PDBQT receptor file of N, H, CA, C and O in Angstrom, charges set to zero:
ATOM      1  N   PRO A   1      -5.400   9.129  -9.088  1.00  0.00    +0.000 N 
ATOM      2  CA  PRO A   1      -5.507   9.512  -7.686  1.00  0.00    +0.000 C 
ATOM      3  C   PRO A   1      -4.794   8.558  -6.740  1.00  0.00    +0.000 C 
ATOM      4  O   PRO A   1      -5.053   8.585  -5.537  1.00  0.00    +0.000 OA
ATOM      5  N   TYR A   2      -3.888   7.700  -7.261  1.00  0.00    +0.000 N 
ATOM      6  H   TYR A   2      -3.678   7.677  -8.239  1.00  0.00    +0.000 HD
ATOM      7  CA  TYR A   2      -3.205   6.698  -6.442  1.00  0.00    +0.000 C 
ATOM      8  C   TYR A   2      -1.722   7.030  -6.342  1.00  0.00    +0.000 C 
ATOM      9  O   TYR A   2      -1.105   7.441  -7.325  1.00  0.00    +0.000 OA
ATOM     10  N   TYR A   3      -1.154   6.851  -5.156  1.00  0.00    +0.000 N 
ATOM     11  H   TYR A   3      -1.655   6.516  -4.358  1.00  0.00    +0.000 HD
ATOM     12  CA  TYR A   3       0.231   7.210  -4.924  1.00  0.00    +0.000 C 
ATOM     13  C   TYR A   3       0.924   6.156  -4.077  1.00  0.00    +0.000 C 
ATOM     14  O   TYR A   3       0.321   5.538  -3.200  1.00  0.00    +0.000 OA
ATOM     15  N   LYS A   4       2.211   5.965  -4.363  1.00  0.00    +0.000 N 
ATOM     16  H   LYS A   4       2.702   6.467  -5.076  1.00  0.00    +0.000 HD
ATOM     17  CA  LYS A   4       3.062   5.077  -3.582  1.00  0.00    +0.000 C 
ATOM     18  C   LYS A   4       4.354   5.829  -3.330  1.00  0.00    +0.000 C 
ATOM     19  O   LYS A   4       4.881   6.477  -4.234  1.00  0.00    +0.000 OA
ATOM     20  N   GLY A   5       4.865   5.751  -2.126  1.00  0.00    +0.000 N 
ATOM     21  H   GLY A   5       4.437   5.224  -1.392  1.00  0.00    +0.000 HD
ATOM     22  CA  GLY A   5       6.113   6.408  -1.796  1.00  0.00    +0.000 C 
ATOM     23  C   GLY A   5       6.866   5.631  -0.742  1.00  0.00    +0.000 C 
ATOM     24  O   GLY A   5       6.413   4.583  -0.281  1.00  0.00    +0.000 OA
ATOM     25  N   VAL A   6       8.016   6.151  -0.366  1.00  0.00    +0.000 N 
ATOM     26  H   VAL A   6       8.384   7.003  -0.741  1.00  0.00    +0.000 HD
ATOM     27  CA  VAL A   6       8.866   5.492   0.621  1.00  0.00    +0.000 C 
ATOM     28  C   VAL A   6       9.143   6.469   1.757  1.00  0.00    +0.000 C 
ATOM     29  O   VAL A   6       9.435   7.643   1.528  1.00  0.00    +0.000 OA
ATOM     30  N   VAL A   7       9.047   5.969   2.971  1.00  0.00    +0.000 N 
ATOM     31  H   VAL A   7       8.810   5.016   3.156  1.00  0.00    +0.000 HD
ATOM     32  CA  VAL A   7       9.397   6.726   4.169  1.00  0.00    +0.000 C 
ATOM     33  C   VAL A   7      10.720   6.149   4.667  1.00  0.00    +0.000 C 
ATOM     34  O   VAL A   7      10.796   4.973   5.020  1.00  0.00    +0.000 OA
ATOM     35  N   ASP A   8      11.754   6.977   4.693  1.00  0.00    +0.000 N 
ATOM     36  H   ASP A   8      11.692   7.932   4.406  1.00  0.00    +0.000 HD
ATOM     37  CA  ASP A   8      13.082   6.548   5.150  1.00  0.00    +0.000 C 
ATOM     38  C   ASP A   8      13.767   7.768   5.749  1.00  0.00    +0.000 C 
ATOM     39  O   ASP A   8      14.383   8.553   5.028  1.00  0.00    +0.000 OA
ATOM     40  N   PHE A   9      13.664   7.930   7.049  1.00  0.00    +0.000 N 
ATOM     41  H   PHE A   9      13.164   7.292   7.635  1.00  0.00    +0.000 HD
ATOM     42  CA  PHE A   9      14.118   9.146   7.708  1.00  0.00    +0.000 C 
ATOM     43  C   PHE A   9      15.632   9.290   7.794  1.00  0.00    +0.000 C 
ATOM     44  O   PHE A   9      16.142  10.410   7.810  1.00  0.00    +0.000 OA
ATOM     45  N   ASP A  10      16.358   8.176   7.850  1.00  0.00    +0.000 N 
ATOM     46  H   ASP A  10      15.944   7.266   7.837  1.00  0.00    +0.000 HD
ATOM     47  CA  ASP A  10      17.808   8.279   8.056  1.00  0.00    +0.000 C 
ATOM     48  C   ASP A  10      18.626   7.715   6.894  1.00  0.00    +0.000 C 
ATOM     49  O   ASP A  10      19.816   7.443   7.052  1.00  0.00    +0.000 OA
ATOM     50  N   ASN A  11      17.998   7.537   5.729  1.00  0.00    +0.000 N 
ATOM     51  H   ASN A  11      17.031   7.758   5.601  1.00  0.00    +0.000 HD
ATOM     52  CA  ASN A  11      18.675   7.025   4.526  1.00  0.00    +0.000 C 
ATOM     53  C   ASN A  11      19.322   5.667   4.748  1.00  0.00    +0.000 C 
ATOM     54  O   ASN A  11      20.305   5.332   4.086  1.00  0.00    +0.000 OA
ATOM     55  N   SER A  12      18.781   4.886   5.671  1.00  0.00    +0.000 N 
ATOM     56  H   SER A  12      17.983   5.159   6.208  1.00  0.00    +0.000 HD
ATOM     57  CA  SER A  12      19.339   3.560   5.951  1.00  0.00    +0.000 C 
ATOM     58  C   SER A  12      18.776   2.495   5.013  1.00  0.00    +0.000 C 
ATOM     59  O   SER A  12      19.302   1.383   4.947  1.00  0.00    +0.000 OA
ATOM     60  N   GLY A  13      17.712   2.830   4.288  1.00  0.00    +0.000 N 
ATOM     61  H   GLY A  13      17.285   3.733   4.341  1.00  0.00    +0.000 HD
ATOM     62  CA  GLY A  13      17.064   1.833   3.441  1.00  0.00    +0.000 C 
ATOM     63  C   GLY A  13      16.122   0.932   4.222  1.00  0.00    +0.000 C 
ATOM     64  O   GLY A  13      15.587  -0.033   3.675  1.00  0.00    +0.000 OA
ATOM     65  N   LEU A  14      15.917   1.236   5.487  1.00  0.00    +0.000 N 
ATOM     66  H   LEU A  14      16.351   2.019   5.931  1.00  0.00    +0.000 HD
ATOM     67  CA  LEU A  14      15.058   0.410   6.343  1.00  0.00    +0.000 C 
ATOM     68  C   LEU A  14      13.686   1.035   6.553  1.00  0.00    +0.000 C 
ATOM     69  O   LEU A  14      13.027   0.763   7.556  1.00  0.00    +0.000 OA
ATOM     70  N   GLY A  15      13.261   1.851   5.635  1.00  0.00    +0.000 N 
ATOM     71  H   GLY A  15      13.797   2.071   4.820  1.00  0.00    +0.000 HD
ATOM     72  CA  GLY A  15      11.981   2.535   5.766  1.00  0.00    +0.000 C 
ATOM     73  C   GLY A  15      10.813   1.641   5.397  1.00  0.00    +0.000 C 
ATOM     74  O   GLY A  15      10.906   0.415   5.457  1.00  0.00    +0.000 OA
ATOM     75  N   ALA A  16       9.727   2.264   5.020  1.00  0.00    +0.000 N 
ATOM     76  H   ALA A  16       9.652   3.260   4.972  1.00  0.00    +0.000 HD
ATOM     77  CA  ALA A  16       8.505   1.548   4.676  1.00  0.00    +0.000 C 
ATOM     78  C   ALA A  16       7.852   2.207   3.465  1.00  0.00    +0.000 C 
ATOM     79  O   ALA A  16       8.080   3.384   3.186  1.00  0.00    +0.000 OA
ATOM     80  N   ASN A  17       7.053   1.449   2.765  1.00  0.00    +0.000 N 
ATOM     81  H   ASN A  17       6.867   0.493   2.992  1.00  0.00    +0.000 HD
ATOM     82  CA  ASN A  17       6.262   1.988   1.664  1.00  0.00    +0.000 C 
ATOM     83  C   ASN A  17       4.962   2.555   2.215  1.00  0.00    +0.000 C 
ATOM     84  O   ASN A  17       4.396   2.027   3.172  1.00  0.00    +0.000 OA
ATOM     85  N   PHE A  18       4.494   3.643   1.595  1.00  0.00    +0.000 N 
ATOM     86  H   PHE A  18       4.953   4.072   0.817  1.00  0.00    +0.000 HD
ATOM     87  CA  PHE A  18       3.156   4.117   1.942  1.00  0.00    +0.000 C 
ATOM     88  C   PHE A  18       2.312   4.154   0.679  1.00  0.00    +0.000 C 
ATOM     89  O   PHE A  18       2.822   4.330  -0.428  1.00  0.00    +0.000 OA
ATOM     90  N   PHE A  19       1.031   3.988   0.869  1.00  0.00    +0.000 N 
ATOM     91  H   PHE A  19       0.617   3.845   1.768  1.00  0.00    +0.000 HD
ATOM     92  CA  PHE A  19       0.070   3.996  -0.227  1.00  0.00    +0.000 C 
ATOM     93  C   PHE A  19      -1.009   5.002   0.120  1.00  0.00    +0.000 C 
ATOM     94  O   PHE A  19      -1.551   4.996   1.225  1.00  0.00    +0.000 OA
ATOM     95  N   ALA A  20      -1.316   5.866  -0.839  1.00  0.00    +0.000 N 
ATOM     96  H   ALA A  20      -0.876   5.871  -1.737  1.00  0.00    +0.000 HD
ATOM     97  CA  ALA A  20      -2.275   6.936  -0.590  1.00  0.00    +0.000 C 
ATOM     98  C   ALA A  20      -3.263   7.041  -1.744  1.00  0.00    +0.000 C 
ATOM     99  O   ALA A  20      -2.990   6.631  -2.872  1.00  0.00    +0.000 OA
ATOM    100  N   TYR A  21      -4.407   7.599  -1.421  1.00  0.00    +0.000 N 
ATOM    101  H   TYR A  21      -4.628   7.933  -0.504  1.00  0.00    +0.000 HD
ATOM    102  CA  TYR A  21      -5.481   7.824  -2.379  1.00  0.00    +0.000 C 
ATOM    103  C   TYR A  21      -5.888   9.281  -2.261  1.00  0.00    +0.000 C 
ATOM    104  O   TYR A  21      -6.069   9.789  -1.154  1.00  0.00    +0.000 OA
ATOM    105  N   LYS A  22      -6.034   9.960  -3.398  1.00  0.00    +0.000 N 
ATOM    106  H   LYS A  22      -5.887   9.547  -4.297  1.00  0.00    +0.000 HD
ATOM    107  CA  LYS A  22      -6.439  11.363  -3.382  1.00  0.00    +0.000 C 
ATOM    108  C   LYS A  22      -7.874  11.470  -3.877  1.00  0.00    +0.000 C 
ATOM    109  O   LYS A  22      -8.202  11.038  -4.982  1.00  0.00    +0.000 OA
ATOM    110  N   ASN A  23      -8.716  12.053  -3.041  1.00  0.00    +0.000 N 
ATOM    111  H   ASN A  23      -8.449  12.405  -2.143  1.00  0.00    +0.000 HD
ATOM    112  CA  ASN A  23     -10.131  12.196  -3.360  1.00  0.00    +0.000 C 
ATOM    113  C   ASN A  23     -10.555  13.622  -3.047  1.00  0.00    +0.000 C 
ATOM    114  O   ASN A  23     -10.388  14.092  -1.922  1.00  0.00    +0.000 OA
ATOM    115  N   ASP A  24     -11.100  14.306  -4.035  1.00  0.00    +0.000 N 
ATOM    116  H   ASP A  24     -11.236  13.925  -4.950  1.00  0.00    +0.000 HD
ATOM    117  CA  ASP A  24     -11.556  15.693  -3.859  1.00  0.00    +0.000 C 
ATOM    118  C   ASP A  24     -10.467  16.591  -3.293  1.00  0.00    +0.000 C 
ATOM    119  O   ASP A  24     -10.735  17.448  -2.451  1.00  0.00    +0.000 OA
ATOM    120  N   GLY A  25      -9.212  16.388  -3.767  1.00  0.00    +0.000 N 
ATOM    121  H   GLY A  25      -8.994  15.692  -4.451  1.00  0.00    +0.000 HD
ATOM    122  CA  GLY A  25      -8.108  17.231  -3.346  1.00  0.00    +0.000 C 
ATOM    123  C   GLY A  25      -7.494  16.884  -2.012  1.00  0.00    +0.000 C 
ATOM    124  O   GLY A  25      -6.563  17.558  -1.570  1.00  0.00    +0.000 OA
ATOM    125  N   THR A  26      -7.989  15.850  -1.357  1.00  0.00    +0.000 N 
ATOM    126  H   THR A  26      -8.745  15.303  -1.716  1.00  0.00    +0.000 HD
ATOM    127  CA  THR A  26      -7.488  15.450  -0.051  1.00  0.00    +0.000 C 
ATOM    128  C   THR A  26      -6.826  14.084  -0.141  1.00  0.00    +0.000 C 
ATOM    129  O   THR A  26      -7.385  13.146  -0.709  1.00  0.00    +0.000 OA
ATOM    130  N   PHE A  27      -5.617  13.980   0.432  1.00  0.00    +0.000 N 
ATOM    131  H   PHE A  27      -5.162  14.741   0.894  1.00  0.00    +0.000 HD
ATOM    132  CA  PHE A  27      -4.913  12.708   0.454  1.00  0.00    +0.000 C 
ATOM    133  C   PHE A  27      -5.350  11.880   1.658  1.00  0.00    +0.000 C 
ATOM    134  O   PHE A  27      -5.527  12.407   2.756  1.00  0.00    +0.000 OA
ATOM    135  N   GLU A  28      -5.516  10.603   1.440  1.00  0.00    +0.000 N 
ATOM    136  H   GLU A  28      -5.372  10.175   0.548  1.00  0.00    +0.000 HD
ATOM    137  CA  GLU A  28      -5.795   9.658   2.521  1.00  0.00    +0.000 C 
ATOM    138  C   GLU A  28      -4.725   8.592   2.489  1.00  0.00    +0.000 C 
ATOM    139  O   GLU A  28      -4.570   7.899   1.484  1.00  0.00    +0.000 OA
ATOM    140  N   ILE A  29      -3.977   8.447   3.581  1.00  0.00    +0.000 N 
ATOM    141  H   ILE A  29      -4.103   9.009   4.398  1.00  0.00    +0.000 HD
ATOM    142  CA  ILE A  29      -2.988   7.381   3.672  1.00  0.00    +0.000 C 
ATOM    143  C   ILE A  29      -3.751   6.088   3.942  1.00  0.00    +0.000 C 
ATOM    144  O   ILE A  29      -4.410   5.938   4.971  1.00  0.00    +0.000 OA
ATOM    145  N   VAL A  30      -3.646   5.172   3.009  1.00  0.00    +0.000 N 
ATOM    146  H   VAL A  30      -3.110   5.294   2.174  1.00  0.00    +0.000 HD
ATOM    147  CA  VAL A  30      -4.376   3.904   3.110  1.00  0.00    +0.000 C 
ATOM    148  C   VAL A  30      -3.591   2.910   3.951  1.00  0.00    +0.000 C 
ATOM    149  O   VAL A  30      -4.173   2.147   4.723  1.00  0.00    +0.000 OA
ATOM    150  N   GLY A  31      -2.264   2.917   3.802  1.00  0.00    +0.000 N 
ATOM    151  H   GLY A  31      -1.792   3.536   3.175  1.00  0.00    +0.000 HD
ATOM    152  CA  GLY A  31      -1.452   1.989   4.570  1.00  0.00    +0.000 C 
ATOM    153  C   GLY A  31       0.012   2.337   4.496  1.00  0.00    +0.000 C 
ATOM    154  O   GLY A  31       0.476   2.942   3.530  1.00  0.00    +0.000 OA
ATOM    155  N   VAL A  32       0.745   1.943   5.540  1.00  0.00    +0.000 N 
ATOM    156  H   VAL A  32       0.368   1.451   6.325  1.00  0.00    +0.000 HD
ATOM    157  CA  VAL A  32       2.196   2.067   5.588  1.00  0.00    +0.000 C 
ATOM    158  C   VAL A  32       2.709   0.694   5.991  1.00  0.00    +0.000 C 
ATOM    159  O   VAL A  32       2.363   0.181   7.055  1.00  0.00    +0.000 OA
ATOM    160  N   GLU A  33       3.536   0.102   5.135  1.00  0.00    +0.000 N 
ATOM    161  H   GLU A  33       3.817   0.519   4.271  1.00  0.00    +0.000 HD
ATOM    162  CA  GLU A  33       3.977  -1.272   5.359  1.00  0.00    +0.000 C 
ATOM    163  C   GLU A  33       5.452  -1.414   5.036  1.00  0.00    +0.000 C 
ATOM    164  O   GLU A  33       5.955  -0.758   4.124  1.00  0.00    +0.000 OA
ATOM    165  N   ASN A  34       6.144  -2.257   5.768  1.00  0.00    +0.000 N 
ATOM    166  H   ASN A  34       5.736  -2.791   6.509  1.00  0.00    +0.000 HD
ATOM    167  CA  ASN A  34       7.518  -2.578   5.403  1.00  0.00    +0.000 C 
ATOM    168  C   ASN A  34       7.596  -3.972   4.788  1.00  0.00    +0.000 C 
ATOM    169  O   ASN A  34       8.683  -4.514   4.591  1.00  0.00    +0.000 OA
ATOM    170  N   GLY A  35       6.448  -4.536   4.492  1.00  0.00    +0.000 N 
ATOM    171  H   GLY A  35       5.565  -4.096   4.651  1.00  0.00    +0.000 HD
ATOM    172  CA  GLY A  35       6.353  -5.818   3.808  1.00  0.00    +0.000 C 
ATOM    173  C   GLY A  35       5.249  -5.717   2.776  1.00  0.00    +0.000 C 
ATOM    174  O   GLY A  35       5.117  -4.699   2.096  1.00  0.00    +0.000 OA
ATOM    175  N   VAL A  36       4.465  -6.756   2.659  1.00  0.00    +0.000 N 
ATOM    176  H   VAL A  36       4.572  -7.583   3.211  1.00  0.00    +0.000 HD
ATOM    177  CA  VAL A  36       3.349  -6.773   1.714  1.00  0.00    +0.000 C 
ATOM    178  C   VAL A  36       2.117  -6.215   2.421  1.00  0.00    +0.000 C 
ATOM    179  O   VAL A  36       1.788  -6.641   3.528  1.00  0.00    +0.000 OA
ATOM    180  N   ILE A  37       1.443  -5.273   1.793  1.00  0.00    +0.000 N 
ATOM    181  H   ILE A  37       1.710  -4.926   0.893  1.00  0.00    +0.000 HD
ATOM    182  CA  ILE A  37       0.272  -4.634   2.398  1.00  0.00    +0.000 C 
ATOM    183  C   ILE A  37      -0.895  -5.618   2.484  1.00  0.00    +0.000 C 
ATOM    184  O   ILE A  37      -1.047  -6.492   1.631  1.00  0.00    +0.000 OA
ATOM    185  N   SER A  38      -1.697  -5.467   3.500  1.00  0.00    +0.000 N 
ATOM    186  H   SER A  38      -1.573  -4.757   4.193  1.00  0.00    +0.000 HD
ATOM    187  CA  SER A  38      -2.874  -6.315   3.679  1.00  0.00    +0.000 C 
ATOM    188  C   SER A  38      -3.929  -5.992   2.625  1.00  0.00    +0.000 C 
ATOM    189  O   SER A  38      -4.213  -4.827   2.348  1.00  0.00    +0.000 OA
ATOM    190  N   CYS A  39      -4.495  -7.032   2.050  1.00  0.00    +0.000 N 
ATOM    191  H   CYS A  39      -4.264  -7.978   2.275  1.00  0.00    +0.000 HD
ATOM    192  CA  CYS A  39      -5.578  -6.849   1.076  1.00  0.00    +0.000 C 
ATOM    193  C   CYS A  39      -6.758  -6.111   1.712  1.00  0.00    +0.000 C 
ATOM    194  O   CYS A  39      -7.458  -5.359   1.034  1.00  0.00    +0.000 OA
ATOM    195  N   ASN A  40      -6.975  -6.324   3.002  1.00  0.00    +0.000 N 
ATOM    196  H   ASN A  40      -6.406  -6.935   3.552  1.00  0.00    +0.000 HD
ATOM    197  CA  ASN A  40      -8.083  -5.668   3.697  1.00  0.00    +0.000 C 
ATOM    198  C   ASN A  40      -7.933  -4.146   3.704  1.00  0.00    +0.000 C 
ATOM    199  O   ASN A  40      -8.931  -3.428   3.641  1.00  0.00    +0.000 OA
ATOM    200  N   LEU A  41      -6.692  -3.645   3.780  1.00  0.00    +0.000 N 
ATOM    201  H   LEU A  41      -5.881  -4.228   3.831  1.00  0.00    +0.000 HD
ATOM    202  CA  LEU A  41      -6.470  -2.192   3.815  1.00  0.00    +0.000 C 
ATOM    203  C   LEU A  41      -6.794  -1.529   2.481  1.00  0.00    +0.000 C 
ATOM    204  O   LEU A  41      -7.288  -0.402   2.455  1.00  0.00    +0.000 OA
ATOM    205  N   ILE A  42      -6.523  -2.214   1.379  1.00  0.00    +0.000 N 
ATOM    206  H   ILE A  42      -6.121  -3.130   1.399  1.00  0.00    +0.000 HD
ATOM    207  CA  ILE A  42      -6.711  -1.591   0.064  1.00  0.00    +0.000 C 
ATOM    208  C   ILE A  42      -8.061  -1.920  -0.556  1.00  0.00    +0.000 C 
ATOM    209  O   ILE A  42      -8.409  -1.390  -1.611  1.00  0.00    +0.000 OA
ATOM    210  N   GLU A  43      -8.813  -2.780   0.087  1.00  0.00    +0.000 N 
ATOM    211  H   GLU A  43      -8.531  -3.210   0.945  1.00  0.00    +0.000 HD
ATOM    212  CA  GLU A  43     -10.132  -3.168  -0.424  1.00  0.00    +0.000 C 
ATOM    213  C   GLU A  43     -11.020  -1.929  -0.568  1.00  0.00    +0.000 C 
ATOM    214  O   GLU A  43     -11.122  -1.120   0.354  1.00  0.00    +0.000 OA
ATOM    215  N   GLY A  44     -11.648  -1.790  -1.709  1.00  0.00    +0.000 N 
ATOM    216  H   GLY A  44     -11.566  -2.447  -2.458  1.00  0.00    +0.000 HD
ATOM    217  CA  GLY A  44     -12.553  -0.671  -1.935  1.00  0.00    +0.000 C 
ATOM    218  C   GLY A  44     -11.907   0.537  -2.584  1.00  0.00    +0.000 C 
ATOM    219  O   GLY A  44     -12.611   1.454  -3.009  1.00  0.00    +0.000 OA
ATOM    220  N   TYR A  45     -10.577   0.563  -2.673  1.00  0.00    +0.000 N 
ATOM    221  H   TYR A  45     -10.005  -0.181  -2.329  1.00  0.00    +0.000 HD
ATOM    222  CA  TYR A  45      -9.891   1.706  -3.286  1.00  0.00    +0.000 C 
ATOM    223  C   TYR A  45      -9.551   1.474  -4.756  1.00  0.00    +0.000 C 
ATOM    224  O   TYR A  45      -9.280   2.429  -5.483  1.00  0.00    +0.000 OA
ATOM    225  N   ASN A  46      -9.562   0.234  -5.197  1.00  0.00    +0.000 N 
ATOM    226  H   ASN A  46      -9.782  -0.542  -4.606  1.00  0.00    +0.000 HD
ATOM    227  CA  ASN A  46      -9.260  -0.125  -6.593  1.00  0.00    +0.000 C 
ATOM    228  C   ASN A  46      -7.875   0.335  -7.040  1.00  0.00    +0.000 C 
ATOM    229  O   ASN A  46      -7.711   0.822  -8.159  1.00  0.00    +0.000 OA
ATOM    230  N   PHE A  47      -6.880   0.181  -6.169  1.00  0.00    +0.000 N 
ATOM    231  H   PHE A  47      -7.014  -0.215  -5.260  1.00  0.00    +0.000 HD
ATOM    232  CA  PHE A  47      -5.511   0.487  -6.569  1.00  0.00    +0.000 C 
ATOM    233  C   PHE A  47      -5.133  -0.348  -7.781  1.00  0.00    +0.000 C 
ATOM    234  O   PHE A  47      -5.445  -1.538  -7.825  1.00  0.00    +0.000 OA
ATOM    235  N   PRO A  48      -4.462   0.250  -8.772  1.00  0.00    +0.000 N 
ATOM    236  CA  PRO A  48      -4.014  -0.529  -9.918  1.00  0.00    +0.000 C 
ATOM    237  C   PRO A  48      -2.933  -1.530  -9.503  1.00  0.00    +0.000 C 
ATOM    238  O   PRO A  48      -2.150  -1.269  -8.590  1.00  0.00    +0.000 OA
ATOM    239  N   ALA A  49      -2.903  -2.665 -10.177  1.00  0.00    +0.000 N 
ATOM    240  H   ALA A  49      -3.540  -2.877 -10.918  1.00  0.00    +0.000 HD
ATOM    241  CA  ALA A  49      -1.897  -3.692  -9.891  1.00  0.00    +0.000 C 
ATOM    242  C   ALA A  49      -0.486  -3.183 -10.185  1.00  0.00    +0.000 C 
ATOM    243  O   ALA A  49       0.483  -3.719  -9.648  1.00  0.00    +0.000 OA
ATOM    244  N   SER A  50      -0.357  -2.165 -11.024  1.00  0.00    +0.000 N 
ATOM    245  H   SER A  50      -1.144  -1.730 -11.460  1.00  0.00    +0.000 HD
ATOM    246  CA  SER A  50       0.967  -1.605 -11.300  1.00  0.00    +0.000 C 
ATOM    247  C   SER A  50       1.548  -0.901 -10.071  1.00  0.00    +0.000 C 
ATOM    248  O   SER A  50       2.767  -0.777  -9.949  1.00  0.00    +0.000 OA
ATOM    249  N   ILE A  51       0.692  -0.444  -9.169  1.00  0.00    +0.000 N 
ATOM    250  H   ILE A  51      -0.298  -0.544  -9.268  1.00  0.00    +0.000 HD
ATOM    251  CA  ILE A  51       1.149   0.209  -7.935  1.00  0.00    +0.000 C 
ATOM    252  C   ILE A  51       1.251  -0.804  -6.801  1.00  0.00    +0.000 C 
ATOM    253  O   ILE A  51       2.214  -0.784  -6.034  1.00  0.00    +0.000 OA
ATOM    254  N   ILE A  52       0.266  -1.687  -6.691  1.00  0.00    +0.000 N 
ATOM    255  H   ILE A  52      -0.516  -1.703  -7.314  1.00  0.00    +0.000 HD
ATOM    256  CA  ILE A  52       0.279  -2.735  -5.672  1.00  0.00    +0.000 C 
ATOM    257  C   ILE A  52       0.081  -4.071  -6.391  1.00  0.00    +0.000 C 
ATOM    258  O   ILE A  52      -1.053  -4.508  -6.590  1.00  0.00    +0.000 OA
ATOM    259  N   PRO A  53       1.192  -4.725  -6.784  1.00  0.00    +0.000 N 
ATOM    260  CA  PRO A  53       1.075  -5.959  -7.558  1.00  0.00    +0.000 C 
ATOM    261  C   PRO A  53       0.620  -7.167  -6.744  1.00  0.00    +0.000 C 
ATOM    262  O   PRO A  53       0.113  -8.139  -7.306  1.00  0.00    +0.000 OA
ATOM    263  N   ASN A  54       0.798  -7.111  -5.420  1.00  0.00    +0.000 N 
ATOM    264  H   ASN A  54       1.210  -6.322  -4.964  1.00  0.00    +0.000 HD
ATOM    265  CA  ASN A  54       0.323  -8.209  -4.585  1.00  0.00    +0.000 C 
ATOM    266  C   ASN A  54      -0.019  -7.675  -3.203  1.00  0.00    +0.000 C 
ATOM    267  O   ASN A  54       0.436  -6.607  -2.794  1.00  0.00    +0.000 OA
ATOM    268  N   CYS A  55      -0.825  -8.442  -2.506  1.00  0.00    +0.000 N 
ATOM    269  H   CYS A  55      -1.194  -9.309  -2.838  1.00  0.00    +0.000 HD
ATOM    270  CA  CYS A  55      -1.223  -8.079  -1.148  1.00  0.00    +0.000 C 
ATOM    271  C   CYS A  55      -1.363  -9.357  -0.334  1.00  0.00    +0.000 C 
ATOM    272  O   CYS A  55      -1.485 -10.455  -0.878  1.00  0.00    +0.000 OA
ATOM    273  N   TYR A  56      -1.342  -9.188   0.976  1.00  0.00    +0.000 N 
ATOM    274  H   TYR A  56      -1.242  -8.296   1.418  1.00  0.00    +0.000 HD
ATOM    275  CA  TYR A  56      -1.436 -10.313   1.898  1.00  0.00    +0.000 C 
ATOM    276  C   TYR A  56      -2.877 -10.484   2.337  1.00  0.00    +0.000 C 
ATOM    277  O   TYR A  56      -3.522  -9.536   2.786  1.00  0.00    +0.000 OA
ATOM    278  N   SER A  57      -3.377 -11.712   2.200  1.00  0.00    +0.000 N 
ATOM    279  H   SER A  57      -2.854 -12.482   1.835  1.00  0.00    +0.000 HD
ATOM    280  CA  SER A  57      -4.737 -12.012   2.631  1.00  0.00    +0.000 C 
ATOM    281  C   SER A  57      -4.707 -12.655   4.014  1.00  0.00    +0.000 C 
ATOM    282  O   SER A  57      -4.283 -13.803   4.146  1.00  0.00    +0.000 OA
ATOM    283  N   PRO A  58      -5.149 -11.938   5.049  1.00  0.00    +0.000 N 
ATOM    284  CA  PRO A  58      -5.179 -12.534   6.382  1.00  0.00    +0.000 C 
ATOM    285  C   PRO A  58      -6.172 -13.694   6.479  1.00  0.00    +0.000 C 
ATOM    286  O   PRO A  58      -6.028 -14.574   7.327  1.00  0.00    +0.000 OA
ATOM    287  N   ASN A  59      -7.174 -13.686   5.606  1.00  0.00    +0.000 N 
ATOM    288  H   ASN A  59      -7.291 -12.971   4.916  1.00  0.00    +0.000 HD
ATOM    289  CA  ASN A  59      -8.166 -14.764   5.633  1.00  0.00    +0.000 C 
ATOM    290  C   ASN A  59      -7.560 -16.097   5.206  1.00  0.00    +0.000 C 
ATOM    291  O   ASN A  59      -7.814 -17.130   5.826  1.00  0.00    +0.000 OA
ATOM    292  N   SER A  60      -6.756 -16.069   4.140  1.00  0.00    +0.000 N 
ATOM    293  H   SER A  60      -6.550 -15.230   3.636  1.00  0.00    +0.000 HD
ATOM    294  CA  SER A  60      -6.150 -17.310   3.649  1.00  0.00    +0.000 C 
ATOM    295  C   SER A  60      -4.737 -17.507   4.142  1.00  0.00    +0.000 C 
ATOM    296  O   SER A  60      -4.199 -18.612   4.062  1.00  0.00    +0.000 OA
ATOM    297  N   GLY A  61      -4.115 -16.433   4.661  1.00  0.00    +0.000 N 
ATOM    298  H   GLY A  61      -4.552 -15.536   4.726  1.00  0.00    +0.000 HD
ATOM    299  CA  GLY A  61      -2.740 -16.520   5.132  1.00  0.00    +0.000 C 
ATOM    300  C   GLY A  61      -1.719 -16.566   4.009  1.00  0.00    +0.000 C 
ATOM    301  O   GLY A  61      -0.595 -17.028   4.204  1.00  0.00    +0.000 OA
ATOM    302  N   SER A  62      -2.112 -16.083   2.825  1.00  0.00    +0.000 N 
ATOM    303  H   SER A  62      -3.025 -15.708   2.667  1.00  0.00    +0.000 HD
ATOM    304  CA  SER A  62      -1.194 -16.145   1.688  1.00  0.00    +0.000 C 
ATOM    305  C   SER A  62      -1.135 -14.811   0.961  1.00  0.00    +0.000 C 
ATOM    306  O   SER A  62      -1.964 -13.925   1.168  1.00  0.00    +0.000 OA
ATOM    307  N   VAL A  63      -0.128 -14.696   0.103  1.00  0.00    +0.000 N 
ATOM    308  H   VAL A  63       0.546 -15.416  -0.065  1.00  0.00    +0.000 HD
ATOM    309  CA  VAL A  63       0.036 -13.496  -0.712  1.00  0.00    +0.000 C 
ATOM    310  C   VAL A  63      -0.754 -13.699  -1.999  1.00  0.00    +0.000 C 
ATOM    311  O   VAL A  63      -0.652 -14.741  -2.646  1.00  0.00    +0.000 OA
ATOM    312  N   ILE A  64      -1.544 -12.686  -2.364  1.00  0.00    +0.000 N 
ATOM    313  H   ILE A  64      -1.627 -11.839  -1.839  1.00  0.00    +0.000 HD
ATOM    314  CA  ILE A  64      -2.398 -12.720  -3.556  1.00  0.00    +0.000 C 
ATOM    315  C   ILE A  64      -1.741 -11.875  -4.637  1.00  0.00    +0.000 C 
ATOM    316  O   ILE A  64      -1.439 -10.704  -4.407  1.00  0.00    +0.000 OA
ATOM    317  N   ASN A  65      -1.518 -12.450  -5.808  1.00  0.00    +0.000 N 
ATOM    318  H   ASN A  65      -1.763 -13.402  -5.995  1.00  0.00    +0.000 HD
ATOM    319  CA  ASN A  65      -1.064 -11.682  -6.967  1.00  0.00    +0.000 C 
ATOM    320  C   ASN A  65      -2.274 -11.004  -7.573  1.00  0.00    +0.000 C 
ATOM    321  O   ASN A  65      -3.291 -11.644  -7.843  1.00  0.00    +0.000 OA
ATOM    322  N   ARG A  66      -2.156  -9.705  -7.784  1.00  0.00    +0.000 N 
ATOM    323  H   ARG A  66      -1.330  -9.185  -7.565  1.00  0.00    +0.000 HD
ATOM    324  CA  ARG A  66      -3.306  -8.952  -8.278  1.00  0.00    +0.000 C 
ATOM    325  C   ARG A  66      -3.246  -8.805  -9.771  1.00  0.00    +0.000 C 
ATOM    326  O   ARG A  66      -4.134  -8.196 -10.367  1.00  0.00    +0.000 OA
TER     327      ARG A  66
């Protein structure tokens, strides 16, 4: 039920990644980031590390390898 994609409207390569979760047939966009996604946004969704290998922790100010 986990999805990752890219939003790039003009094929410039300057788009952003999006992360979504599908629950009961409904998609929920968890976050859209052009850098490392915040750990706070994905908390509770249990995204696999293969989809989100690292996240940014605002509490510590560092990137966490998952």
